[in-house]
C-alpha positions as a printed Julia matrix, in Angstrom:
288×3 Matrix{Float64}:
   3.76    4.71   17.62
   0.55    5.19   19.6
  -2.76    5.69   17.84
  -6.06    7.26   18.78
  -9.33    7.93   17.0
 -10.73   11.3    15.97
 -14.28   11.7    14.71
 -13.33   14.9    12.92
 -11.83   14.4     9.49
  -8.26   15.81    9.57
  -9.04   18.07   12.57
  -8.29   17.44   16.24
 -10.16   20.42   17.6
  -9.19   23.8    18.95
  -7.39   22.67   22.1
  -3.61   22.49   22.19
  -2.08   19.02   22.41
   0.41   17.79   24.97
   3.74   16.48   23.69
   2.58   12.89   24.17
  -0.54   13.54   22.13
   1.46   15.41   19.52
   3.44   12.18   19.05
   0.27   10.13   18.7
  -0.83    9.08   15.21
  -4.59    9.59   14.93
  -7.09    7.46   13.06
  -9.68    9.58   11.23
 -13.17    8.66   10.18
 -13.89    8.96    6.47
 -16.64    8.51    3.92
 -16.69    7.35    0.32
 -16.78    9.78   -2.57
 -18.42    9.41   -5.97
 -15.17    8.16   -7.51
 -15.4     5.11   -5.26
 -17.64    3.48   -7.87
 -17.55    2.64  -11.57
 -20.61    4.13  -13.26
 -22.76    3.12  -16.2
 -24.28    6.49  -17.0
 -25.67    7.69  -13.68
 -25.82    4.22  -12.15
 -23.0     2.84   -9.98
 -22.2    -0.7   -11.08
 -19.03   -1.8    -9.24
 -16.41   -0.68   -6.71
 -13.58    1.34   -8.26
 -10.78   -0.85   -6.94
  -9.64   -4.45   -7.14
  -8.09   -6.53   -4.33
  -4.55   -6.56   -5.73
  -2.88   -7.11   -2.36
  -5.2   -10.01   -1.57
  -4.46  -11.55   -4.99
  -0.68  -11.21   -4.66
  -0.66  -12.77   -1.2
  -2.65  -15.75   -2.47
  -0.33  -16.07   -5.46
   2.73  -16.06   -3.17
   1.08  -18.82   -1.14
   0.29  -20.69   -4.39
  -3.45  -20.32   -3.85
  -4.45  -18.18   -6.82
  -3.6   -16.27   -9.98
  -3.0   -12.6   -10.74
  -5.28  -10.17  -12.58
  -3.78   -7.79  -15.12
  -5.23   -4.29  -15.72
  -3.33   -2.53  -18.56
  -3.29    1.26  -18.36
  -4.95    1.57  -21.77
  -8.07   -0.09  -20.36
  -8.72    3.08  -18.38
 -11.52    4.99  -20.07
 -13.17    1.91  -21.53
 -16.81    1.43  -20.66
 -17.17   -0.39  -17.35
 -13.43   -0.3   -16.59
 -11.73    0.95  -13.45
 -11.07    4.69  -13.36
  -8.89    4.48  -10.24
  -5.34    5.35  -11.42
  -3.75    3.51   -8.51
  -5.48    0.28   -9.55
  -3.54    0.25  -12.81
  -0.3     1.16  -11.05
  -0.91   -1.63   -8.55
  -1.52   -4.13  -11.33
   1.78   -3.33  -13.06
   3.74   -3.44   -9.8
   2.13   -6.75   -8.77
   3.2    -8.37  -12.04
   6.68   -6.84  -11.86
   7.17   -8.04   -8.29
   5.92  -11.53   -9.15
   8.61  -11.71  -11.86
  11.26  -10.54   -9.39
  10.2   -13.23   -6.91
  10.31  -15.92   -9.6
  13.68  -14.74  -10.93
  15.18  -14.51   -7.44
  13.98  -18.01   -6.66
  15.48  -19.32   -9.91
  18.73  -17.57   -9.01
  19.03  -19.64   -5.82
  18.89  -22.84   -7.91
  21.11  -21.72  -10.79
  24.35  -23.65  -11.48
  25.77  -21.97  -14.61
  27.44  -18.83  -13.18
  30.64  -17.83  -14.94
  32.13  -16.74  -11.63
  31.51  -15.6    -8.06
  31.27  -11.96   -9.15
  28.2   -12.68  -11.29
  26.52  -14.45   -8.38
  27.19  -11.57   -5.98
  25.91   -8.99   -8.48
  22.83  -11.13   -8.95
  22.19  -11.16   -5.22
  22.54   -7.35   -5.01
  20.22   -6.87   -7.98
  17.4    -9.12   -6.74
  17.62   -7.89   -3.14
  17.43   -4.25   -4.28
  14.58   -4.89   -6.71
  12.57   -6.83   -4.12
  12.87   -4.07   -1.5
  12.17   -1.19   -3.87
   9.26   -2.81   -5.72
   7.68   -4.11   -2.5
   7.66   -0.61   -1.06
   6.32    0.96   -4.27
   3.59   -1.68   -4.5
   2.46   -1.19   -0.9
   2.25    2.55   -1.53
   0.06    1.96   -4.59
  -2.2    -0.51   -2.78
  -2.86    1.91    0.06
  -3.43    4.83   -2.33
  -5.85    2.73   -4.38
  -8.07    2.48   -1.3
  -7.55    6.11   -0.25
  -8.65    7.25   -3.73
 -12.13    5.94   -2.92
 -12.38    7.92    0.31
 -12.97   11.53    1.31
  -9.35   12.0     2.37
  -7.72   14.91    0.54
  -5.77   13.58   -2.46
  -3.06   16.19   -2.03
  -2.23   14.66    1.36
  -1.47   11.18    0.04
  -0.94   11.23   -3.74
   2.81   11.85   -3.53
   3.32   10.25   -0.11
   5.91    7.58    0.6
   5.06    4.34    2.37
   6.41    5.71    5.64
   4.18    8.79    5.35
   1.13    6.63    4.67
   1.83    4.73    7.88
   2.6     7.87    9.91
   2.98   11.56    9.05
   2.46   15.03   10.48
  -0.98   16.52    9.81
  -0.57   19.15    7.09
  -3.76   21.0     8.1
  -2.31   21.82   11.52
   1.12   22.92   10.27
   0.34   26.66   10.78
  -0.78   25.97   14.38
   2.08   24.59   16.52
  -0.22   24.05   19.5
  -2.35   21.67   17.41
   0.55   19.69   15.99
  -0.15   15.97   15.76
   0.35   12.96   13.49
  -2.09   11.01   11.33
  -2.0     7.5     9.92
  -3.77    6.81    6.65
  -3.3     3.04    6.81
  -4.4     2.99   10.44
  -7.51    4.99    9.54
  -8.41    2.48    6.84
  -7.85   -0.41    9.26
  -9.88    1.29   12.0
 -13.06    1.42    9.91
 -13.15   -2.38    9.72
 -11.94   -3.22   13.22
  -8.4    -4.24   12.26
  -6.66   -1.68   14.5
  -5.25   -4.03   17.11
  -3.71   -6.44   14.63
  -2.35   -3.57   12.57
  -0.78   -1.77   15.54
   0.77   -4.96   16.92
   2.62   -5.38   13.62
   3.9    -1.83   13.13
   7.52   -2.81   13.69
   7.24   -5.38   10.93
   5.65   -2.83    8.59
   8.36   -0.3     9.28
  11.1    -2.84    8.43
  10.17   -2.49    4.77
  10.21    1.29    5.09
  13.63    1.28    6.77
  15.15   -0.99    4.14
  13.93    1.22    1.33
  15.19    4.33    3.13
  18.59    2.7     3.53
  18.76    1.98   -0.2
  17.58    5.46   -1.19
  19.92    7.15    1.26
  22.83    5.5    -0.54
  22.08    7.55   -3.69
  24.98    6.65   -6.0
  26.2     3.99   -3.55
  24.89    0.43   -3.54
  24.38   -2.57   -1.34
  27.89   -3.62   -0.36
  29.66   -5.84   -2.87
  31.49   -8.5    -0.86
  33.84  -11.24   -1.93
  31.79  -14.4    -1.49
  31.61  -17.8    -3.09
  28.8   -18.62   -5.51
  27.15  -20.86   -2.94
  27.35  -18.15   -0.26
  25.65  -15.59   -2.54
  22.93  -18.09   -3.4
  22.38  -19.03    0.24
  22.18  -15.37    1.24
  19.64  -14.73   -1.53
  17.54  -17.68   -0.31
  17.63  -16.36    3.26
  16.75  -12.81    2.19
  14.01  -14.07   -0.11
  12.4   -15.87    2.81
  12.81  -12.91    5.17
  11.61  -10.28    2.7
   8.83  -12.54    1.49
   7.5   -13.1     5.01
   7.55   -9.37    5.75
   5.66   -8.68    2.51
   3.16  -11.47    3.19
   2.51  -10.01    6.64
   1.85   -6.55    5.25
  -0.28   -7.93    2.41
  -2.43   -9.79    4.92
  -3.39   -6.53    6.63
  -3.88   -4.66    3.36
  -5.8    -7.58    1.83
  -8.16   -7.67    4.82
  -8.91   -3.97    4.39
  -9.26   -4.29    0.59
 -11.79   -7.1     0.81
 -13.77   -5.41    3.59
 -13.88   -2.13    1.66
 -14.85   -3.95   -1.53
 -17.68   -5.74    0.28
 -18.94   -2.54    1.91
 -19.04   -0.65   -1.39
 -20.63   -3.64   -3.17
 -23.31   -3.69   -0.48
 -24.18   -0.06   -1.22
 -24.18   -0.63   -4.97
 -26.17   -3.87   -5.0
 -28.87   -2.53   -2.69
 -30.97   -1.28   -5.59
 -29.54    2.18   -5.01
 -30.52    4.9    -7.45
 -28.26    7.89   -8.03
 -29.67   10.26   -5.36
 -29.53    7.56   -2.67
 -26.07    6.51   -3.78
 -24.78   10.06   -3.54
 -25.94   10.23    0.06
 -23.61    7.31    0.83
 -20.74    8.35   -1.44
 -19.82   11.99   -1.01
 -19.27   13.78   -4.33
 -15.92   15.44   -4.71
 -14.24   16.04   -8.02
 -11.04   14.07   -8.57
  -7.81   16.0    -9.06
  -6.14   13.02  -10.71
């Protein structure tokens, strides 16, 4: 996938695009909206997101702990109002349990038979792939919620669509057809484009694995006759492979999260009163 930059938010102009440009995923400039901050009355006090991806990556590398944000905290004074922050928190904790359980599975010695071991492998592999994909979706949407991107364009989007999708605004105009990348647009703002684009194949591996599982519908990962040790060894190999892919993606997302958090904190801590703040954070009512 090729990428280019447009200075026009979700608009590539009036000229028709060549086929090569129609296949290009564009980065779009964006601003921050009022919902990008937590408010105390009329005063912004903190960014309306938390670096969940950064935290999970550090936890996986045994460098930190995880923060929990229960959904019933939403609405409390001074709490996050970003719905994707709470979803991210739940998915981070769920995935951390899956990782721990899968790791324990590889060291377990009390199976009643080879069938139990193979079912265990299928369960943990499926859960890891599905929850990784769902978490990455939530992490990206948590950041998009703070921006001036249209919520309708990303709220129900899959991970693959957040990485690359057709522009919905140009759907009625075939000559203007092109693709957009939400994650690439977020990366572009902070100068992470090159690293992000060089790793697209790795990012799409997670997407493809989830698509393969979802395409099966009532089918499953193949159940094969294997010994207990073979199922455990396969789980260990998949845990390393899936874990490395997730760590790679979390590195990119964590870099964007921390840069966005710092940028918004800079605005907020600059002694900004409400009128000045609004000039930096575009007001647009949330549909969530």
